[in-house]
C-alpha positions in Angstrom: 78.4 -97.4 141.9 78.5 -94.2 143.0 76.3 -92.4 139.6 73.8 -95.7 140.2 72.9 -94.6 144.1 72.5 -91.1 142.2 70.3 -92.1 140.0 68.5 -94.3 141.8 67.7 -91.6 144.2 66.4 -89.6 140.8 64.6 -91.6 138.2 62.0 -94.3 139.0 61.1 -97.2 136.9 57.9 -98.6 136.4 56.6 -101.4 134.3 52.7 -100.7 132.5 50.0 -102.8 134.5 48.8 -103.2 131.3 45.2 -100.8 131.7 44.2 -100.3 128.6 44.5 -103.2 125.6 44.3 -102.7 121.8 40.5 -101.2 121.2 40.1 -103.8 118.2 42.3 -106.9 118.5 40.6 -108.9 116.2 41.3 -105.9 112.9 43.1 -106.8 110.5 46.9 -105.6 109.9 46.6 -103.0 107.0 49.3 -104.1 104.1 52.4 -101.7 105.0 53.4 -101.3 101.1 49.9 -100.0 100.0 48.2 -98.1 103.6 46.9 -94.5 101.5 45.1 -93.4 104.7 47.5 -94.1 107.0 45.6 -97.3 109.1 47.4 -97.7 111.9 48.2 -101.9 112.9 47.8 -104.1 115.5 51.3 -103.4 117.2 50.9 -99.2 116.7 47.5 -99.8 118.4 48.8 -101.3 121.6 52.0 -99.6 121.3 49.5 -96.3 122.1 47.7 -98.0 124.4 50.8 -98.3 126.2 51.7 -94.6 126.4 48.6 -93.6 127.9 48.3 -96.7 129.8 52.5 -95.0 131.0 50.7 -92.1 131.6 48.4 -92.1 133.6 50.1 -94.2 135.7 52.8 -92.2 136.1 50.5 -89.3 136.7 48.1 -91.3 139.5 48.4 -89.8 143.5 50.6 -92.5 143.8 52.8 -92.8 140.4 57.1 -91.7 140.2 55.2 -88.4 138.9 52.8 -87.4 142.8 56.2 -86.3 144.3 58.2 -84.6 141.5 58.0 -81.5 140.3 59.5 -82.1 136.6 58.2 -85.3 134.2 60.0 -86.6 131.4 58.8 -90.3 129.3 61.1 -90.9 126.4 59.7 -93.0 123.1 62.3 -94.5 120.6 60.1 -96.0 118.5 58.0 -93.1 117.3 56.8 -89.2 117.3 55.3 -88.7 119.7 54.4 -85.0 119.5 55.4 -82.7 116.3 
């Protein structure tokens, strides 16, 4: 349709190449009901690694941001900035 054609000219979706992984994959997950130190579990560590990979891919010389004036990424599972 018309809007999909316009979006294709301005948007690029990429899949993570999985460059970064969980730095401590064998570390046990904390107890979510009692975690006063707010220690991230495996899923949070992997999500953070995926975000770092996305930013590296987008900012690379051949990434989607290489020829763009602006770069926007969205994450719906956690707040990346405060």
